[in-house]
PyMOL Python script that loads the backbone (N, CA, C, O; Angstrom):
from pymol import cmd

cmd.read_pdbstr("""\
ATOM      1  N   MET A   1       0.842  -1.179   0.000  1.00  0.00           N
ATOM      2  CA  MET A   1       0.000   0.000   0.000  1.00  0.00           C
ATOM      3  C   MET A   1       0.884   1.237   0.000  1.00  0.00           C
ATOM      4  O   MET A   1       2.023   1.209   0.467  1.00  0.00           O
ATOM      5  N   ILE A   2       0.347   2.302  -0.523  1.00  0.00           N
ATOM      6  CA  ILE A   2       1.104   3.549  -0.500  1.00  0.00           C
ATOM      7  C   ILE A   2       1.056   4.149   0.904  1.00  0.00           C
ATOM      8  O   ILE A   2       0.231   3.748   1.725  1.00  0.00           O
ATOM      9  N   SER A   3       1.918   5.088   1.174  1.00  0.00           N
ATOM     10  CA  SER A   3       2.056   5.652   2.517  1.00  0.00           C
ATOM     11  C   SER A   3       0.809   6.418   2.963  1.00  0.00           C
ATOM     12  O   SER A   3       0.002   6.866   2.149  1.00  0.00           O
ATOM     13  N   GLU A   4       0.680   6.552   4.293  1.00  0.00           N
ATOM     14  CA  GLU A   4      -0.429   7.324   4.866  1.00  0.00           C
ATOM     15  C   GLU A   4      -0.405   8.759   4.353  1.00  0.00           C
ATOM     16  O   GLU A   4      -1.449   9.329   4.037  1.00  0.00           O
ATOM     17  N   VAL A   5       0.780   9.335   4.271  1.00  0.00           N
ATOM     18  CA  VAL A   5       0.908  10.728   3.816  1.00  0.00           C
ATOM     19  C   VAL A   5       0.401  10.868   2.384  1.00  0.00           C
ATOM     20  O   VAL A   5      -0.298  11.828   2.059  1.00  0.00           O
ATOM     21  N   ARG A   6       0.751   9.919   1.538  1.00  0.00           N
ATOM     22  CA  ARG A   6       0.309   9.985   0.144  1.00  0.00           C
ATOM     23  C   ARG A   6      -1.201   9.757   0.026  1.00  0.00           C
ATOM     24  O   ARG A   6      -1.869  10.427  -0.761  1.00  0.00           O
ATOM     25  N   LEU A   7      -1.738   8.817   0.802  1.00  0.00           N
ATOM     26  CA  LEU A   7      -3.187   8.596   0.797  1.00  0.00           C
ATOM     27  C   LEU A   7      -3.922   9.853   1.254  1.00  0.00           C
ATOM     28  O   LEU A   7      -4.931  10.248   0.669  1.00  0.00           O
ATOM     29  N   GLU A   8      -3.396  10.475   2.312  1.00  0.00           N
ATOM     30  CA  GLU A   8      -3.974  11.697   2.849  1.00  0.00           C
ATOM     31  C   GLU A   8      -4.023  12.791   1.779  1.00  0.00           C
ATOM     32  O   GLU A   8      -5.044  13.455   1.600  1.00  0.00           O
ATOM     33  N   SER A   9      -2.924  12.963   1.087  1.00  0.00           N
ATOM     34  CA  SER A   9      -2.820  13.989   0.057  1.00  0.00           C
ATOM     35  C   SER A   9      -3.696  13.669  -1.151  1.00  0.00           C
ATOM     36  O   SER A   9      -4.398  14.538  -1.670  1.00  0.00           O
ATOM     37  N   GLU A  10      -3.647  12.416  -1.590  1.00  0.00           N
ATOM     38  CA  GLU A  10      -4.358  12.019  -2.803  1.00  0.00           C
ATOM     39  C   GLU A  10      -5.878  12.072  -2.645  1.00  0.00           C
ATOM     40  O   GLU A  10      -6.591  12.438  -3.579  1.00  0.00           O
ATOM     41  N   PHE A  11      -6.369  11.705  -1.459  1.00  0.00           N
ATOM     42  CA  PHE A  11      -7.811  11.643  -1.252  1.00  0.00           C
ATOM     43  C   PHE A  11      -8.365  12.808  -0.442  1.00  0.00           C
ATOM     44  O   PHE A  11      -9.579  12.932  -0.285  1.00  0.00           O
ATOM     45  N   GLY A  12      -7.480  13.668   0.076  1.00  0.00           N
ATOM     46  CA  GLY A  12      -7.925  14.849   0.798  1.00  0.00           C
ATOM     47  C   GLY A  12      -8.659  14.548   2.094  1.00  0.00           C
ATOM     48  O   GLY A  12      -9.619  15.231   2.449  1.00  0.00           O
ATOM     49  N   VAL A  13      -8.197  13.520   2.795  1.00  0.00           N
ATOM     50  CA  VAL A  13      -8.805  13.160   4.073  1.00  0.00           C
ATOM     51  C   VAL A  13      -7.764  13.270   5.179  1.00  0.00           C
ATOM     52  O   VAL A  13      -6.563  13.295   4.913  1.00  0.00           O
ATOM     53  N   ALA A  14      -8.233  13.334   6.415  1.00  0.00           N
ATOM     54  CA  ALA A  14      -7.331  13.454   7.559  1.00  0.00           C
ATOM     55  C   ALA A  14      -6.570  12.150   7.787  1.00  0.00           C
ATOM     56  O   ALA A  14      -7.043  11.063   7.455  1.00  0.00           O
ATOM     57  N   ARG A  15      -5.383  12.294   8.362  1.00  0.00           N
ATOM     58  CA  ARG A  15      -4.553  11.122   8.636  1.00  0.00           C
ATOM     59  C   ARG A  15      -5.243  10.164   9.601  1.00  0.00           C
ATOM     60  O   ARG A  15      -5.078   8.949   9.491  1.00  0.00           O
ATOM     61  N   VAL A  16      -6.005  10.695  10.533  1.00  0.00           N
ATOM     62  CA  VAL A  16      -6.733   9.832  11.469  1.00  0.00           C
ATOM     63  C   VAL A  16      -7.722   8.939  10.717  1.00  0.00           C
ATOM     64  O   VAL A  16      -7.938   7.790  11.104  1.00  0.00           O
ATOM     65  N   THR A  17      -8.317   9.459   9.652  1.00  0.00           N
ATOM     66  CA  THR A  17      -9.232   8.671   8.820  1.00  0.00           C
ATOM     67  C   THR A  17      -8.485   7.540   8.126  1.00  0.00           C
ATOM     68  O   THR A  17      -8.982   6.416   8.061  1.00  0.00           O
ATOM     69  N   ILE A  18      -7.300   7.828   7.611  1.00  0.00           N
ATOM     70  CA  ILE A  18      -6.472   6.814   6.961  1.00  0.00           C
ATOM     71  C   ILE A  18      -6.113   5.721   7.967  1.00  0.00           C
ATOM     72  O   ILE A  18      -6.164   4.536   7.639  1.00  0.00           O
ATOM     73  N   ARG A  19      -5.752   6.111   9.181  1.00  0.00           N
ATOM     74  CA  ARG A  19      -5.382   5.128  10.204  1.00  0.00           C
ATOM     75  C   ARG A  19      -6.569   4.256  10.597  1.00  0.00           C
ATOM     76  O   ARG A  19      -6.404   3.058  10.827  1.00  0.00           O
ATOM     77  N   LYS A  20      -7.759   4.838  10.677  1.00  0.00           N
ATOM     78  CA  LYS A  20      -8.959   4.057  10.987  1.00  0.00           C
ATOM     79  C   LYS A  20      -9.241   3.064   9.867  1.00  0.00           C
ATOM     80  O   LYS A  20      -9.602   1.914  10.118  1.00  0.00           O
ATOM     81  N   MET A  21      -9.073   3.520   8.632  1.00  0.00           N
ATOM     82  CA  MET A  21      -9.313   2.656   7.478  1.00  0.00           C
ATOM     83  C   MET A  21      -8.336   1.483   7.464  1.00  0.00           C
ATOM     84  O   MET A  21      -8.742   0.343   7.233  1.00  0.00           O
ATOM     85  N   THR A  22      -7.061   1.749   7.706  1.00  0.00           N
ATOM     86  CA  THR A  22      -6.084   0.658   7.689  1.00  0.00           C
ATOM     87  C   THR A  22      -6.307  -0.296   8.869  1.00  0.00           C
ATOM     88  O   THR A  22      -6.105  -1.503   8.738  1.00  0.00           O
ATOM     89  N   ALA A  23      -6.722   0.243  10.017  1.00  0.00           N
ATOM     90  CA  ALA A  23      -7.026  -0.618  11.167  1.00  0.00           C
ATOM     91  C   ALA A  23      -8.187  -1.556  10.838  1.00  0.00           C
ATOM     92  O   ALA A  23      -8.155  -2.735  11.188  1.00  0.00           O
ATOM     93  N   GLN A  24      -9.206  -1.033  10.167  1.00  0.00           N
ATOM     94  CA  GLN A  24     -10.357  -1.857   9.794  1.00  0.00           C
ATOM     95  C   GLN A  24      -9.964  -2.927   8.779  1.00  0.00           C
ATOM     96  O   GLN A  24     -10.384  -4.078   8.896  1.00  0.00           O
ATOM     97  N   LEU A  25      -9.164  -2.554   7.785  1.00  0.00           N
ATOM     98  CA  LEU A  25      -8.700  -3.528   6.791  1.00  0.00           C
ATOM     99  C   LEU A  25      -7.864  -4.625   7.450  1.00  0.00           C
ATOM    100  O   LEU A  25      -7.973  -5.799   7.095  1.00  0.00           O
ATOM    101  N   ARG A  26      -7.030  -4.230   8.410  1.00  0.00           N
ATOM    102  CA  ARG A  26      -6.206  -5.199   9.145  1.00  0.00           C
ATOM    103  C   ARG A  26      -7.096  -6.135   9.968  1.00  0.00           C
ATOM    104  O   ARG A  26      -6.888  -7.349   9.977  1.00  0.00           O
ATOM    105  N   GLU A  27      -8.092  -5.563  10.658  1.00  0.00           N
ATOM    106  CA  GLU A  27      -9.022  -6.354  11.464  1.00  0.00           C
ATOM    107  C   GLU A  27      -9.807  -7.341  10.603  1.00  0.00           C
ATOM    108  O   GLU A  27     -10.094  -8.456  11.040  1.00  0.00           O
ATOM    109  N   ASP A  28     -10.152  -6.938   9.387  1.00  0.00           N
ATOM    110  CA  ASP A  28     -10.895  -7.799   8.460  1.00  0.00           C
ATOM    111  C   ASP A  28      -9.998  -8.824   7.774  1.00  0.00           C
ATOM    112  O   ASP A  28     -10.483  -9.660   7.011  1.00  0.00           O
ATOM    113  N   GLY A  29      -8.693  -8.765   8.041  1.00  0.00           N
ATOM    114  CA  GLY A  29      -7.762  -9.724   7.459  1.00  0.00           C
ATOM    115  C   GLY A  29      -7.407  -9.443   6.016  1.00  0.00           C
ATOM    116  O   GLY A  29      -6.905 -10.323   5.317  1.00  0.00           O
ATOM    117  N   LEU A  30      -7.664  -8.209   5.553  1.00  0.00           N
ATOM    118  CA  LEU A  30      -7.398  -7.876   4.154  1.00  0.00           C
ATOM    119  C   LEU A  30      -5.991  -7.349   3.923  1.00  0.00           C
ATOM    120  O   LEU A  30      -5.472  -7.429   2.810  1.00  0.00           O
ATOM    121  N   ILE A  31      -5.366  -6.806   4.974  1.00  0.00           N
ATOM    122  CA  ILE A  31      -3.979  -6.357   4.861  1.00  0.00           C
ATOM    123  C   ILE A  31      -3.186  -6.863   6.054  1.00  0.00           C
ATOM    124  O   ILE A  31      -3.741  -7.172   7.109  1.00  0.00           O
ATOM    125  N   ILE A  32      -1.887  -6.941   5.862  1.00  0.00           N
ATOM    126  CA  ILE A  32      -0.945  -7.299   6.913  1.00  0.00           C
ATOM    127  C   ILE A  32       0.012  -6.127   7.044  1.00  0.00           C
ATOM    128  O   ILE A  32       0.555  -5.648   6.048  1.00  0.00           O
ATOM    129  N   THR A  33       0.221  -5.664   8.273  1.00  0.00           N
ATOM    130  CA  THR A  33       1.103  -4.529   8.512  1.00  0.00           C
ATOM    131  C   THR A  33       2.309  -4.981   9.309  1.00  0.00           C
ATOM    132  O   THR A  33       2.176  -5.633  10.345  1.00  0.00           O
ATOM    133  N   THR A  34       3.499  -4.625   8.812  1.00  0.00           N
ATOM    134  CA  THR A  34       4.743  -4.904   9.508  1.00  0.00           C
ATOM    135  C   THR A  34       5.377  -3.563   9.855  1.00  0.00           C
ATOM    136  O   THR A  34       5.731  -2.795   8.961  1.00  0.00           O
ATOM    137  N   PRO A  35       5.525  -3.273  11.160  1.00  0.00           N
ATOM    138  CA  PRO A  35       6.117  -1.993  11.569  1.00  0.00           C
ATOM    139  C   PRO A  35       7.499  -1.772  10.935  1.00  0.00           C
ATOM    140  O   PRO A  35       8.351  -2.660  10.945  1.00  0.00           O
ATOM    141  N   GLY A  36       7.695  -0.585  10.393  1.00  0.00           N
ATOM    142  CA  GLY A  36       8.964  -0.242   9.764  1.00  0.00           C
ATOM    143  C   GLY A  36       9.117  -0.741   8.342  1.00  0.00           C
ATOM    144  O   GLY A  36      10.086  -0.410   7.659  1.00  0.00           O
ATOM    145  N   VAL A  37       8.155  -1.542   7.896  1.00  0.00           N
ATOM    146  CA  VAL A  37       8.222  -2.101   6.539  1.00  0.00           C
ATOM    147  C   VAL A  37       7.072  -1.590   5.687  1.00  0.00           C
ATOM    148  O   VAL A  37       7.288  -1.053   4.601  1.00  0.00           O
ATOM    149  N   GLY A  38       5.840  -1.759   6.184  1.00  0.00           N
ATOM    150  CA  GLY A  38       4.684  -1.282   5.439  1.00  0.00           C
ATOM    151  C   GLY A  38       3.491  -2.199   5.556  1.00  0.00           C
ATOM    152  O   GLY A  38       3.507  -3.167   6.317  1.00  0.00           O
ATOM    153  N   SER A  39       2.455  -1.889   4.797  1.00  0.00           N
ATOM    154  CA  SER A  39       1.221  -2.673   4.770  1.00  0.00           C
ATOM    155  C   SER A  39       1.088  -3.327   3.411  1.00  0.00           C
ATOM    156  O   SER A  39       1.368  -2.720   2.378  1.00  0.00           O
ATOM    157  N   PHE A  40       0.659  -4.564   3.432  1.00  0.00           N
ATOM    158  CA  PHE A  40       0.568  -5.347   2.195  1.00  0.00           C
ATOM    159  C   PHE A  40      -0.756  -6.069   2.136  1.00  0.00           C
ATOM    160  O   PHE A  40      -1.329  -6.411   3.171  1.00  0.00           O
ATOM    161  N   VAL A  41      -1.249  -6.306   0.925  1.00  0.00           N
ATOM    162  CA  VAL A  41      -2.493  -7.035   0.731  1.00  0.00           C
ATOM    163  C   VAL A  41      -2.269  -8.469   1.189  1.00  0.00           C
ATOM    164  O   VAL A  41      -1.282  -9.102   0.813  1.00  0.00           O
ATOM    165  N   ALA A  42      -3.192  -8.979   2.005  1.00  0.00           N
ATOM    166  CA  ALA A  42      -3.087 -10.337   2.521  1.00  0.00           C
ATOM    167  C   ALA A  42      -3.478 -11.349   1.447  1.00  0.00           C
ATOM    168  O   ALA A  42      -4.236 -11.047   0.526  1.00  0.00           O
ATOM    169  N   GLU A  43      -2.944 -12.546   1.591  1.00  0.00           N
ATOM    170  CA  GLU A  43      -3.330 -13.644   0.703  1.00  0.00           C
ATOM    171  C   GLU A  43      -4.792 -13.973   0.984  1.00  0.00           C
ATOM    172  O   GLU A  43      -5.235 -13.885   2.129  1.00  0.00           O
ATOM    173  N   PRO A  44      -5.547 -14.351  -0.048  1.00  0.00           N
ATOM    174  CA  PRO A  44      -6.958 -14.724   0.183  1.00  0.00           C
ATOM    175  C   PRO A  44      -7.048 -15.933   1.111  1.00  0.00           C
ATOM    176  O   PRO A  44      -6.246 -16.862   1.020  1.00  0.00           O
ATOM    177  N   ALA A  45      -8.033 -15.905   2.001  1.00  0.00           N
ATOM    178  CA  ALA A  45      -8.246 -17.037   2.905  1.00  0.00           C
ATOM    179  C   ALA A  45      -8.789 -18.211   2.132  1.00  0.00           C
ATOM    180  O   ALA A  45      -9.621 -18.046   1.241  1.00  0.00           O
ATOM    181  N   GLU A  46      -8.316 -19.414   2.472  1.00  0.00           N
ATOM    182  CA  GLU A  46      -8.833 -20.615   1.817  1.00  0.00           C
ATOM    183  C   GLU A  46     -10.210 -20.916   2.376  1.00  0.00           C
ATOM    184  O   GLU A  46     -10.482 -20.699   3.557  1.00  0.00           O
ATOM    185  N   GLN A  47     -11.082 -21.426   1.497  1.00  0.00           N
ATOM    186  CA  GLN A  47     -12.453 -21.706   1.931  1.00  0.00           C
ATOM    187  C   GLN A  47     -12.696 -23.170   1.998  1.00  0.00           C
ATOM    188  O   GLN A  47     -13.797 -23.598   2.345  1.00  0.00           O
TER     189      GLN A  47
END
""", "prot")
cmd.dss("prot")
cmd.show_as("cartoon", "prot")
cmd.util.cbc("prot")
cmd.orient("prot")
């Protein structure tokens, strides 16, 4: 994923909104976040 700063600038929303969005995506298992590295799209769950 692109950086919080770039998302903030590109979409014109507050950084707190970006953080809430990434927290929700992480909670839903759609992204994986590694501190100091970044956020990445998670592999699809097997059904």
